[in-house]
C-alpha positions in Angstrom: 93.0 47.2 154.5 93.5 44.1 156.1 93.7 40.8 154.7 90.1 38.5 154.5 91.2 35.3 156.6 90.8 31.8 155.1 90.9 29.2 157.1 91.2 25.4 156.4 90.3 22.2 159.0 93.0 22.1 160.6 93.7 25.3 162.0 90.1 25.0 163.0 90.6 21.9 164.9 94.1 22.3 166.2 93.2 25.7 168.3 90.0 24.2 169.1 91.6 20.9 171.3 93.9 23.3 172.7 90.7 26.0 173.6 92.4 28.6 171.8 89.7 29.1 168.9 89.3 32.6 170.0 93.0 34.1 168.9 91.6 34.0 165.0 89.1 36.8 166.2 91.9 38.3 168.5 94.6 38.2 165.2 91.9 39.1 162.3 89.1 40.7 161.9 87.3 38.7 159.2 87.2 34.6 159.1 85.7 32.8 156.4 86.1 29.5 155.8 83.8 26.9 153.4 80.9 24.7 154.5 83.3 21.9 153.0 85.5 22.8 156.1 82.6 23.5 158.1 81.6 19.7 157.8 85.1 18.6 158.4 85.7 20.5 161.6 82.6 18.6 162.7 81.9 21.1 165.9 80.1 24.3 167.0 81.5 27.5 165.1 81.4 30.8 167.0 79.0 33.6 165.3 82.0 35.0 164.0 83.4 33.2 161.6 81.7 33.5 158.0 80.7 30.6 155.7 81.4 31.4 152.4 80.4 28.8 149.4 83.1 28.9 146.5 81.9 30.6 143.2 84.1 28.7 140.8 83.1 25.0 141.6 85.3 24.1 138.4 88.0 25.5 139.9 87.8 23.7 142.9 86.7 20.2 141.5 90.4 20.6 139.4 92.3 21.2 142.8 90.5 18.4 144.5 92.3 16.2 141.7 95.0 17.0 143.9 93.7 17.1 147.4 91.1 16.9 149.5 87.9 18.8 149.7 88.7 21.1 152.9 91.6 22.6 151.0 90.4 22.6 147.6 87.6 25.3 148.9 89.8 26.9 151.1 92.9 27.4 148.2 89.6 28.5 145.6 88.2 30.5 147.8 91.3 32.4 148.3 91.4 32.8 144.5 88.2 34.1 144.3 88.8 36.6 147.3 90.7 39.9 147.4 93.2 40.7 149.9 93.4 36.6 151.1 95.8 35.2 154.0 95.3 31.7 153.5 95.7 29.5 157.1 96.9 26.4 155.4 99.2 23.4 157.4 99.2 20.4 155.6 102.2 20.5 153.0 100.9 19.8 149.9 98.4 22.0 150.1 101.1 25.0 150.5 102.5 24.2 147.5 99.3 24.1 145.8 98.3 27.5 147.6 101.8 29.0 147.0 101.6 27.7 143.2 98.6 30.0 143.1 100.7 32.6 144.6 98.5 32.5 147.3 99.4 34.2 150.6 99.8 31.5 153.4 100.6 30.6 157.2 99.8 27.8 159.0 98.9 27.2 162.8 102.5 27.5 164.2 102.3 31.0 162.5 99.3 31.9 164.3 100.7 30.9 167.7 104.0 32.4 166.8 101.9 35.9 166.4 99.2 35.2 168.7 102.8 35.0 171.2 104.6 38.1 170.1 101.1 40.3 170.5 100.7 38.7 173.8 97.3 36.9 173.7 99.5 33.4 174.5 101.7 33.3 177.0 104.1 30.0 177.1 104.4 29.0 173.2 106.3 26.1 174.2 103.7 24.9 176.3 100.8 25.8 173.5 102.9 23.7 171.1 103.7 20.1 173.7 99.3 20.9 174.1 99.0 20.8 170.1 101.7 18.2 169.8 99.3 15.9 173.1 96.4 16.1 170.6 97.5 15.0 167.4 99.1 17.7 165.7 101.8 16.9 163.5 105.4 19.0 163.2 108.3 18.4 162.0 111.8 17.7 164.3 113.0 20.6 162.5 110.8 23.3 163.1 110.4 22.1 166.7 113.9 22.3 167.3 113.4 25.8 165.9 110.6 26.8 167.8 111.6 25.5 171.3 115.6 25.3 170.8 
């Protein structure tokens, strides 16, 4: 059974800004976001992204005490979705997701995977373009990727 991919807003924005939103569809069968993430994204979405409301609003509200609405809704949805894999970038959000034992990956991990599968040819150029578009990346990770 393949993983159900739930994406937070940052990945959608980052990939959209560099013209690579389509690689999510190329990599995964199912990509789901919440209405909160759709609102944060603020752009028209392709029809292959499924929008699903969190059922456990109480859990989402509890997580919102720690994180923003998009991240909270993504984590809450991952908790109620069997076989979920969460794309999340922000360090605090990643820590909360891990505390719930949710499988996670970040935007950079998505790009590395796409590069390995031949979906993108020049990973350093894509990462440079991401940074030029405001994506924040630690110097340590940047050196690891480009070094």
